[in-house]
N, C-alpha and C positions, 0 to 999 in steps of 0.2 A: 272904811268908815262911810264913804259916800254911798255904797250900796245899802248898808244897814240903815243909814239915815233916810234914804229914799224909800226903803220898804216901810220904815216907821211912819213916814209922811203919808204913804199910800194907805196904810191902815187907819191913820187918824182921820182921813177925809170922811169916812162913814163908819159909824159904830157897827160892831159885828154881834149877831146873836150867838148864844153859847154853842149852838150846833150849826154854825154857819157853813162848815165844810160839808156836812150831810145835806143841808138845804141846797147848797150850790151844786153839789154832785147830782142830787136828785133832780134839780131843775134842769141841768144840762142833759141828763138822760131822758127826762120827760119831754123836753124840747125835741130831742132826737127821736122819741117815739112817734112824733108827728110824721117825721120822715120814714120811720119804720112802717107806719100804716101804708104809705105809698110803696115802700120796698116789698112788703109782704104781698100786696095785691099785684104788684108787677111780677113777683116771683111766681105767684099762682097763675097769672095770665100766661106767663112764659114757661109753664111747667112742661108743655109739649116740646119746646126747644131744649130744655134742660135734659130731657130723657132721650131726645133724638140726636143731639150733638154732644158727645162726651168732651170735646175740646172746651166747651163753655165751663163745665164744672171743673175740668182740669186746671183752667186758668183763673177761675173766679176767686178762690181764696187768696192767691198770691197777688193778683191785681188789686183786689179790694184792700188788702193790707198795705200795698204800696200807696194807694190813695190816702187811706187813713193814717198810715204810719209817717209818710213823708210830710203830709200837710200838718199833722199833729206835732211832729218834730219842729216844723217851721214855727207853729204857734207857740211851742214851748220855748224855743230860742228867743222869739219876740217877747214872751212873758218875762223871761229872765232878764233880758236887756231893759225892758220897761221898768221892772222892779229895781234893777241896779241903777237906773237913771242914765244909762249909756245910749238910750234911744228915745226920741220924743214920740208921743202917741199920735203920729200922723201917718195916713195911709201910704202916701207916696214914698216916704222914707222907709216904711216897713217893706214895701215892694222892692225898692232899690237894694235893701239889705239882703233880701232872701231869694229874689226871683231866679238868678243865675244858678244858685246852688240847688234849688228845688227842681228846676227843669232838668239839670244834669242828673240828679239823683233819680228822678222819675224815669228818665230814659234808660239809665243803667239798670234800674230795678226791673223795667219791662223786659230787657234782654235776658237778665238772670232768671226771672220767673218763667219766661217762655222756654228757655233752655232746660230748666229744672222740670217743668211740666212735660216737655217732650221726652226727656229721659225716663221720668217716672211712669208715664202713661203709655209710652210707645207710639205716640202721635208724631207726625212730621214736624220738624223745627220750623220750616217756613210757614206752615199752617198756623202754628201757635204764635209765632212772632208777628205775622201780618195782622192777625186779629187783635193781638195785644197792643200792637203799635197804633192802630186806628183808635182803639178805645182810649189809650193814654193821651193821644192828641186832643180828643174831645174833653177829657177830664181836666187836662192842664188849662185849657182855655177857660173852663168854667170855674175851677176851684182855686187857682192861684190868687186872683184878686179877692175871692170870697174869704180865703183863709186869713189873709192879711187884715181884711176888714173886720172879721170876727174878733181877732186878738186885740186890735186897737179899740174897737167899739166897747167891748165888755170891760176893758181896763179903764176906759174913760168913765164908765158907769160905777166904778169902785168895786167891781167883782174880780176875783182872782182868775185870770185866764187859764191857769193850770187846772181848775176844777170844771170848766165849762167847754173850752175849745175842743178838746179831744172827742167827747161824745158827739158834738154837733158835726165836726168835720168828718168823723168816721162814717156817720150815717149818710151824709151827703155824698161821700165817695161811693158808698154802697149803692145808693139810688142811681147814680150816673153810670156806675161800672156795668151792672148787669144788662140794662137795655142797650148800651153802646157796644158791649161785647157781643151780645146776641145779634144785633144789627150787623156788625162787622162780619160775623161768621156767615149769616144768611146771605149778605150781599156778595161776599167773596166766593161762595160756593159755585155759582154758575160759571165763573170765569176760570176756575181750575188752577193748577199749580203755577202757571206763568205769572199771573197777577200776584199770587202769594209770594213768589220769589222776588218780584220787583219791589213789593211793599216791604219785605223783610230787609232787602239791601238798603232801602231808604231809611229804615229805622236804625240799622247798624251804622250807617253813615252819620246820622244825626247824633247818635250816642257817642261815637268816636270824636266828632267835631266838638261837642260841648265838653267832653272830658279833656280834650287837648286845651281848650280855652281855659278851663278851670285850673289846670296844672300850670299853664303859662302865666295866668294871673297871679298865682301864689297867694300868700297871706291867708286871711280868714276864709275866702272862697275855697281855696285848695283844702283847708282843714275840714270844712263842712263836707265837701265831696268825699274826702278820704274816709271820714267817720261814717258817712252815709253809705259808702260802698261796702264797708265792713258789715254794717247792719243789714244791708240789702242782700249780701251774700248769705248771711245766716237766715234772712227772711226767705230767700229762694229755696234753701234747703228744707226749712220747716214747712213752707207752704206747698212744696211739691208733694210732701207726704199727705197734707190735708186735702189737696186737690185729687190725689190718687184715691184716697178713701171715698171722697164724694162721688167721683166718677164711677168707681167700682160698685158702690152701694146705692146708686141713684134710684133704681127701681124699688129697692127695699125701703128707702126713705120716703118715696112716694106712697107706697102701699101702707106705710105706718102713719101717714098724715103729717110728716115732719119736713118734707123736702122744701116747702115754701117758707119755713120759719128758721131753718138752720142759719142762714146768713144773718138774720136779725139777732138771734141768740148770740152768735159769735161776736157780732158788732157791739152789743151792749156789754157783754162780759169783757171784751177786749178794751172797750172805751173806759170802763171803770178801772181796769188794771192800768191803763195808760195814764189816768188821772194820778194814781199813786206814783207812777214812774216820773211824771212831770213834776209833781210836788217834791219828790225825792231829789230830783236834779236841782231844783231851785234851792232846797236846803243845803245841798252840797256846795253850790256856787256861793251862797251867802255866808254859810257858817262852817263848812267843812264836814268831814265824816262823823265827828263826835256827836252831832245833833240828830243824826239819822236814826240810829237804833232806838233811842227813847220815843221817837215819834211814830215808829213803824206800826205798833199795835193799834194805835188810835186811827191811823190812816187806813189800815185794812178794814177795821170795823166800820168806819165812815163810808168806805167804798161799797161794802156789802149792803149796808143799810140804804145808801143812796141808790143802789141798783135795783133793790127789791120792787119798788112800785112800778118801775118800767118793765121789769120782767113779768110781773103779774098782768099788766095791761097787754103785753104782747101775746099772752096766752089767749086772751079774749079776742084780740084782733086776728090771731092765727086761726081760731075756730070759725069766726065769721067769714074770713076770706076762703077757707077750705070749703065751707058750705056753699058759697057762691060759685066756686070753681069746680065743684064736684070731686074734691080730693077727700079721701076717707080720713076722718080725724075724730078724736074724742076729746072733749074739753078737759076731762080729768087727766088724760095722758099728756096733753099739751101743757097743762099747769105744772105737772110733776117734772116734765122734761125741761121746761123753761126756768121755773123758779128754783127747783132743786138742783138741777145740773148747772144752771147759771150762777147760783150762789157759790157753789163749789169752785167753779171756774174763776169767779171774781176773787175769791180769797186766795187761791193758789197763784193766780196771775199777779195779784197785788204784791205778794211776798216776793215772787220772782222778779217783778218789775223793779222793786226797790233794790234787790240784790244785783240786778244787772246794772242799774244806775251807779251803785257803789263800786262795782268792779270796773266799769268804764272810767269812773273818776280816778280810781287807783292806777289805772293803766294810762292816765293822762289823755284820755279820749273825752269828747264832749258827751255827757250823759243825755243831753237833749236830743242829739242826733242818733244815739245808739239804742237807748232803753225802749222807747215807744215802739219802733218797728219790730224789734226782737220780741218784746213781750206780747204784742198783739198776735204775732205769728205763732208764738208758743201756745197762746190761748186757742188759736184756730186749730192747731194740730191736736191738742188735747181735747178740745171740744168736739171736733169731728169724730174722733175715736169714741168718745162717750156717747154722742148722738147716734152713731152707727150701731153701737151695742144696744142702746135703748130701742132703736128701730127694729133690730132683729127680734126683740121680745114682743114688739107691738104689731109687727107686720101682718097684714091680712092677705090671703090669696087674691090675686087679681082675676076677676072673671072676664 
C-alpha cells in the first residue's frame, strides 16, 4: 500500500496530459538527439579509425550497451525505489545505494564483452581487454554521478524517470565510449603486447576484487551484482554477434553512407525499447504481472511514436555530417534506413523488453537489472544485421 500511495502522490503533484508518455518519451529521445549530433560527427571524424582498427568496431556495440544498459538499469532501480517511497530524492543517497553495484557490473561486463569480441572476431584477448578497460574507467568516472543526478532531478520535476533516463544515459554513454575506445586503441598501439597484457591483468584484478567485495557484502548489493552478471553474460553473447557484423562489413557500411549513423540508430531504437522495459518493471513491482499485458499495446505504440521525431532528425544530421566528412550518402536512403528500420526495431524491441521483464520477474530476478541490458543488446544484434543488409543494397564501389 505504501508503494501505491507513493505513486499516487507522485502523480498528483503535477497534472498529466493525455499523451504524457508519448511526450515524455519523445522529449527524452529529442534531448538524446542533441548528443546524437555530437556522436554522429565524432563517428564521421573517426571513420578512418573505424576502418583501420577492427578492434574498435568489434568492441563498440558491447561496450556501448554496457554503458547504456548498466546506467539505465541503475536509473530504473532508482525510479522504482523513488516511486515506491523507499528512497529519498537526494543525490548522495542515490549514489550510496547504487555505486558499488554499478562499478562491479561495469567491470564484469567489460571482461565479458572483451572475451566475447575476441572469440567472435579472432582478435587477441589482451588487445580487446586493455582497450575496453581504459574506456570503461573513463566512462565510470563521468557517468556514475551523472546517472544518479538524472534520475533524481527529473523525478523532482514530476517527470517519470522511466520515460526519460534511458534515452539520455544511452546517448551519453555512446558519446563517451567511441572516442575513449579509439583513443585507447591508438595510444596502446605503439607500446605493443606488453602494455596490453599489463593493462588486461589490472582490469581482471579490479573485476575480481569488486566481485569478491559484493559477494562478501551480501544483501541487496549481492543480488544486484548477481542479476547484472546474468544480464551481462547474455549481453556479451548478443553484442559479440553485433560487433562481428560491424567489423566484417565496415567497408560496405562506409561505402553505403551508413557507418557513421549505425551507432545512433541502435542507440535511439534501444533507448525506446528500454523505456518500455523500465516501465514494465515498475508495473511489475507495483502491481504484479496482471497489469502488464493490458498496458503492453499502448506502451509499444507510445514508444514508436515517441521515437519517430528523433529518428527523422537523425537522418538529416547524418546527411549533413556525411557531406562534411566526405562519406557517400543519400538523404533518401538515410531516411528510409533510420525511420523505417528504426521503427521496426523499436516495436520488436519493446515487445521483447516487456517479455524479458516479465520472465525475470517470474524467475524472481530483478527486472530493472535484467531487462534493459538484454533488450538493448538484442536490438543491437537485430539492428546491425538489418543495417548490414541495407548497406549491401546501397553500397557504391569505392574509387
